[in-house]
C-alpha positions as CSV (number, residue, x, y, z in Angstrom):
1,M,61.0,-16.0,55.5
2,S,61.5,-12.7,54.5
3,T,58.9,-10.2,54.0
4,A,59.9,-6.7,51.8
5,A,58.1,-3.8,52.8
6,F,56.2,-1.9,49.9
7,S,57.5,1.6,49.6
8,I,55.3,4.6,47.7
9,P,57.3,6.0,44.7
10,S,57.9,9.8,45.5
11,D,56.1,10.6,42.1
12,S,52.7,9.0,43.2
13,G,51.2,12.3,43.2
14,R,51.4,12.8,39.8
15,R,48.8,11.2,37.6
16,I,50.2,7.9,36.3
17,S,49.4,6.9,32.6
18,V,48.1,3.9,31.3
19,N,51.5,2.2,30.4
20,R,52.7,2.9,33.6
21,R,49.8,1.7,35.8
22,S,50.3,-1.6,33.9
23,Q,54.1,-2.0,35.3
24,A,53.4,-0.9,38.9
25,P,51.8,-3.6,41.8
26,A,48.3,-3.9,41.5
27,T,45.7,-5.8,43.2
28,A,43.0,-8.1,40.9
29,T,40.7,-5.6,41.1
30,A,42.6,-2.5,39.9
31,A,44.0,-4.9,37.8
32,A,40.3,-5.0,36.1
33,A,39.7,-1.4,36.3
34,D,42.8,-1.0,34.6
35,E,41.6,-2.9,31.4
36,A,38.5,-1.3,31.6
37,I,40.1,2.0,31.3
38,R,42.4,0.6,28.3
39,Q,39.5,-0.9,26.6
40,L,38.0,2.4,26.7
41,V,41.0,4.6,25.4
42,D,40.8,2.0,22.8
43,A,37.5,2.0,21.8
44,R,38.0,5.5,21.2
45,R,40.7,5.8,19.7
46,R,38.9,3.5,17.4
47,R,35.9,5.8,17.2
48,H,38.1,9.0,16.2
49,R,39.9,6.7,13.6
50,D,36.7,5.9,11.9
51,G,35.4,9.1,12.1
52,D,32.4,8.2,14.3
53,D,33.4,10.0,17.3
54,R,31.4,13.1,15.4
55,P,28.5,15.0,17.6
56,A,25.5,14.4,15.5
57,K,23.9,16.6,13.3
58,P,20.7,18.6,14.4
59,S,17.4,17.5,12.7
60,L,14.4,19.9,13.1
61,V,12.4,16.7,11.9
62,G,13.7,14.1,14.5
63,D,13.1,16.5,17.0
64,A,9.9,17.3,16.0
65,V,9.1,13.8,16.2
66,N,10.5,13.0,19.8
67,V,8.6,16.1,21.0
68,V,5.3,14.4,19.3
69,T,6.2,10.7,20.6
70,A,7.8,11.7,23.6
71,P,4.4,12.1,25.4
72,L,3.2,8.5,23.4
73,Q,6.4,6.6,24.5
74,E,5.8,7.1,28.3
75,S,2.0,6.4,27.7
76,M,3.2,2.8,25.9
77,R,5.8,2.1,28.9
78,R,3.2,2.7,31.7
79,L,1.4,0.5,29.7
80,G,3.9,-1.9,29.5
81,I,4.0,-2.3,25.3
82,G,7.0,-2.2,24.3
83,R,9.3,-0.2,21.6
84,F,8.7,-3.0,18.5
85,A,4.8,-2.4,19.3
86,F,4.7,1.1,20.0
87,A,6.1,1.4,16.1
88,A,3.8,-0.6,14.8
89,I,0.9,1.4,16.2
90,V,3.1,4.5,14.7
91,L,3.2,3.6,11.4
92,G,-0.3,2.2,11.8
93,V,-1.6,5.4,12.7
94,V,0.7,7.3,10.0
95,G,-0.2,4.8,6.9
96,T,-4.5,5.0,7.6
97,A,-3.9,8.9,7.5
98,L,-2.0,8.7,4.6
99,V,-4.6,6.6,2.9
100,V,-6.8,9.1,4.3
101,G,-5.2,11.8,2.9
102,I,-4.6,10.8,-0.5
103,M,-8.3,9.9,-0.9
104,T,-8.9,13.9,0.6
105,L,-6.6,14.8,-2.1
106,S,-7.4,12.5,-4.9
107,G,-11.4,13.2,-4.6
108,G,-12.3,9.9,-5.8
109,P,-14.4,7.4,-3.7
110,P,-12.8,3.7,-3.5
111,C,-14.9,2.5,-5.8
112,P,-17.2,3.8,-8.6
113,V,-20.2,5.4,-8.5
114,H,-23.2,6.5,-10.2
115,P,-26.1,9.1,-9.7
116,V,-28.9,8.2,-8.1
117,Q,-32.2,9.9,-8.0
118,G,-35.9,8.9,-6.7
119,V,-39.0,10.8,-5.5
120,A,-41.0,9.7,-2.3
121,R,-44.3,10.2,-1.5
122,V,-47.1,9.6,0.6
123,G,-49.9,9.5,-2.2
124,T,-49.5,13.2,-3.9
125,T,-47.7,14.3,-0.3
126,P,-44.1,14.5,-0.4
127,L,-42.1,12.3,2.4
128,V,-40.3,15.6,2.8
129,G,-36.9,14.7,5.3
130,A,-37.9,10.9,5.3
131,Q,-34.9,8.8,5.5
132,V,-33.7,6.4,2.3
133,R,-31.3,3.7,2.3
134,L,-30.3,1.0,-0.1
135,Y,-28.6,-2.1,1.4
136,P,-26.8,-4.4,-0.7
137,R,-28.1,-7.7,-2.1
138,G,-25.3,-10.3,-2.9
139,H,-22.5,-7.5,-2.5
140,A,-20.5,-5.6,-0.4
141,L,-19.5,-2.2,-0.4
142,P,-16.6,-0.7,1.0
143,D,-16.2,0.3,4.3
144,D,-19.7,-1.2,4.9
145,A,-21.0,2.0,3.1
146,V,-24.8,2.5,2.9
147,P,-26.1,4.5,-0.4
148,T,-28.4,7.4,2.0
149,A,-30.9,10.1,1.0
150,T,-32.8,13.0,2.6
151,V,-35.5,13.7,0.8
152,E,-36.1,17.1,-0.1
153,T,-39.6,19.5,0.1
154,D,-40.4,18.7,-3.5
155,G,-40.3,14.4,-2.5
156,T,-37.3,14.4,-4.7
157,F,-34.2,12.4,-3.1
158,T,-30.3,12.2,-4.4
159,L,-28.6,9.0,-3.0
160,G,-24.5,9.7,-1.9
161,T,-22.8,6.6,-0.6
162,F,-19.1,8.0,0.0
163,R,-20.0,11.8,0.0
164,K,-23.4,13.6,0.2
165,G,-25.4,13.0,-3.9
166,D,-22.1,11.4,-4.9
167,G,-24.3,8.6,-6.2
168,A,-24.4,4.7,-5.2
169,P,-22.1,1.6,-6.9
170,A,-23.8,-0.5,-9.6
171,G,-25.8,-3.6,-7.9
172,E,-28.9,-5.0,-6.8
173,Y,-30.2,-3.0,-3.8
174,V,-33.3,-3.4,-0.6
175,A,-34.4,0.1,0.1
176,T,-36.0,1.1,3.5
177,V,-37.8,4.3,3.8
178,Q,-38.4,6.0,7.6
179,W,-40.4,9.1,8.2
180,Y,-40.3,10.3,11.4
181,R,-42.7,13.7,11.5
182,V,-42.3,17.0,13.1
183,A,-44.9,18.8,14.8
184,K,-45.1,22.7,14.7
185,D,-43.4,22.8,18.4
186,G,-40.0,20.9,16.9
187,S,-40.8,18.0,18.7
188,V,-40.5,14.4,16.5
189,G,-42.7,11.8,16.3
190,G,-42.7,8.2,15.7
191,N,-42.6,6.9,12.2
192,A,-45.1,7.2,9.8
193,L,-45.0,4.7,7.5
194,P,-45.6,0.9,8.1
195,K,-42.8,-0.9,10.1
196,R,-41.9,-3.3,7.8
197,Y,-40.5,-0.4,5.3
198,A,-38.2,0.1,7.8
199,S,-35.5,-3.1,8.0
200,P,-34.2,-4.5,4.9
201,A,-35.1,-7.9,6.4
202,T,-38.8,-6.8,5.3
203,S,-38.8,-4.0,2.8
204,P,-40.3,-5.0,-0.4
205,L,-38.8,-2.4,-1.8
206,T,-35.7,-3.4,-4.4
207,V,-34.2,-1.4,-6.6
208,T,-31.1,-1.6,-8.6
209,V,-28.4,0.4,-9.9
210,R,-26.7,0.1,-13.1
211,D,-23.4,2.6,-14.5
212,G,-24.6,5.7,-15.7
213,A,-27.2,8.2,-14.6
214,N,-30.2,6.1,-12.5
215,Q,-33.6,7.3,-12.0
216,L,-35.6,4.8,-9.4
217,P,-39.3,4.1,-9.7
218,P,-41.0,6.5,-7.5
219,F,-41.7,5.2,-3.7
220,T,-45.4,6.0,-3.3
221,F,-47.0,4.8,-0.1
222,K,-50.6,4.8,1.0
223,R,-52.0,6.9,3.5
């Protein structure tokens, strides 16, 4: 059996095109490499033909988003949170911000409220600084809100639920009143009113808020 020596062509120092490579003897590894190169060339030609090889246009918005979210993405990666979970978190945050923004711009509460005013005294002495709260009975308020007010120097108070003094939704409530006396040195003592008035479970004070302006019956406590 004779053997034939393989001689290297004289032009081997020059670059061989893909087409010429297919004509030259090669091992299985070289053939696989040639096939990979051919596929890359074909894919690039297709992209060029379809116009997909153009460089992406710069986007200021996209760049800004990438700058802001890059640290978050890195933190999520370290915590093992996937891309879809990260996207859901971002969408949730953005959605919440939009809702808050819309509410702020619209200037309206999440449900109708009505003006509510009242008076709180011990005998004839105004309960200056006392905290008045209304807890709903048989109905719920958005975000578990509680209408609240602070008694003024003349003993009057104006309730607010979502903003200071904006009123309260219509419905039945149990009222609580707590009055912490402040000494001349600025120290705050304990609640000066009977303990039962501090909890909605034990307070005997009930009020009804109706549509329109409301003037509550006076909260008058014995000395």
